[in-house]
C-alpha positions in Angstrom: 52.1 -23.6 95.4 54.7 -24.1 92.6 56.2 -27.5 92.0 59.9 -27.3 91.0 61.6 -30.6 90.2 59.1 -32.4 92.4 59.5 -30.1 95.4 56.9 -27.6 96.5 57.6 -23.9 96.8 54.9 -21.6 98.1 54.3 -18.6 95.9 54.2 -16.1 98.8 57.8 -16.8 99.9 61.2 -15.7 98.7 64.2 -18.1 98.7 67.8 -17.9 99.6 70.5 -19.9 97.9 71.4 -21.7 101.1 68.0 -23.3 101.5 66.2 -20.7 103.7 62.9 -19.1 102.8 61.6 -15.7 103.8 57.9 -14.7 104.2 57.4 -11.0 104.4 54.5 -10.5 106.9 52.0 -7.6 106.8 53.7 -5.9 109.7 57.0 -5.8 107.9 58.6 -8.6 109.9 60.0 -11.6 108.2 59.4 -15.3 109.1 62.3 -17.6 108.1 62.4 -21.3 107.6 64.1 -24.2 105.6 62.8 -25.2 102.2 61.3 -28.6 101.5 64.2 -29.9 99.4 66.7 -29.2 102.2 64.3 -30.6 104.8 64.0 -33.9 102.8 67.6 -34.1 101.9 68.7 -33.6 105.5 66.7 -36.5 106.8 65.0 -36.5 110.2 66.1 -33.4 112.1 66.8 -34.3 115.6 68.1 -31.0 117.1 67.9 -27.3 116.3 70.2 -24.7 117.8 68.3 -21.4 117.6 69.7 -17.9 118.1 68.5 -15.7 121.0 65.8 -13.2 120.6 67.6 -9.8 120.2 70.5 -11.3 118.3 71.5 -9.2 115.2 71.9 -11.2 112.0 73.7 -10.4 108.7 72.3 -11.8 105.5 74.1 -15.1 104.6 75.4 -15.7 108.1 74.3 -18.7 110.2 71.0 -18.1 112.0 70.3 -21.7 113.1 72.2 -25.0 113.2 70.4 -28.3 112.5 71.5 -31.9 113.3 70.3 -35.3 112.0 71.7 -38.7 112.8 74.6 -38.2 110.3 74.6 -34.5 109.4 75.2 -31.1 111.0 74.2 -28.1 108.9 73.2 -24.6 109.1 70.5 -22.2 107.9 71.7 -18.9 106.6 69.8 -15.8 107.3 68.1 -14.7 104.1 68.1 -11.1 105.3 69.9 -8.9 107.8 68.0 -7.9 111.0 67.2 -8.5 114.6 65.7 -11.8 115.9 62.4 -11.0 117.4 61.0 -14.5 117.9 62.2 -18.1 117.6 60.0 -21.2 117.2 60.3 -22.7 120.7 58.4 -25.8 119.6 61.5 -26.9 117.7 63.2 -27.5 121.0 60.7 -30.3 121.7 59.8 -31.5 118.2 62.5 -30.5 115.8 61.1 -32.9 113.2 58.3 -30.4 112.6 60.7 -28.9 110.0 60.6 -32.1 108.1 56.8 -32.5 108.3 55.8 -28.9 107.8 58.7 -26.8 106.5 56.6 -23.9 105.4 54.1 -23.7 108.2 54.6 -25.1 111.7 58.3 -25.7 111.0 59.2 -22.0 110.7 62.5 -21.3 112.5 62.6 -17.6 113.5 61.2 -14.2 112.9 63.3 -11.1 112.3 62.8 -7.4 112.1 64.7 -6.7 108.8 67.3 -4.0 108.8 67.0 -3.1 105.1 64.3 -5.2 103.5 64.0 -3.1 100.3 67.6 -3.4 99.3 68.2 -7.0 100.4 65.0 -8.8 99.2 66.3 -8.4 95.6 69.0 -10.9 96.4 66.4 -13.6 97.0 64.7 -15.8 94.4 61.0 -15.9 93.7 59.4 -19.3 93.1 58.4 -18.6 89.6 61.8 -17.5 88.5 64.0 -19.4 86.1 66.9 -18.7 88.6 65.2 -20.8 91.2 64.6 -23.7 88.8 68.2 -23.7 87.6 69.5 -23.4 91.1 67.4 -26.3 92.4 68.4 -28.6 89.4 72.0 -27.9 90.3 71.3 -28.6 94.0 69.6 -31.9 93.2 72.5 -33.0 91.0 75.0 -32.1 93.7 73.0 -34.0 96.3 72.7 -37.1 94.0 76.5 -37.0 93.3 77.2 -36.8 97.1 74.8 -39.7 97.8 76.6 -41.8 95.1 79.9 -40.9 96.6 78.6 -41.9 100.0 79.4 -38.6 101.7 77.3 -36.0 103.4 78.9 -33.2 101.4 80.1 -29.9 102.8 76.8 -28.9 104.4 78.5 -28.9 107.8 80.4 -25.7 106.9 80.2 -23.2 109.6 81.0 -19.9 108.1 80.2 -17.2 110.6 
């Protein structure tokens, strides 16, 4: 586990700039979730809108929508592929994402379409790129908090 600016990032995951993580499993599938910074910044997640198994995703497009008491946001697919499983537990206990973002709070699993070419667009936890990106995200979140707004996290670019 690597600590970046006070947030934990498991070393076996890759990270997308829109707060998703990707774990490449031994069978070549990819488990996707939300990083700890985003889970904390969002507040208690009350509802998760999951895709259907069999849905095709493009990297960067919305793969799940999340709702808190005062925020609606999205999780972007870190990689392109076909949804092969969703975490059904989130329908009953969506706050699992807040409590265990890297384990029980996973969101979906995909069969990637082109893992080799797309995984290079993700950040590794030990990279300077991830550290610089997270510092920028923390500063943006602090500025939004001071301004009293929820920011533009409710963008729905599909």
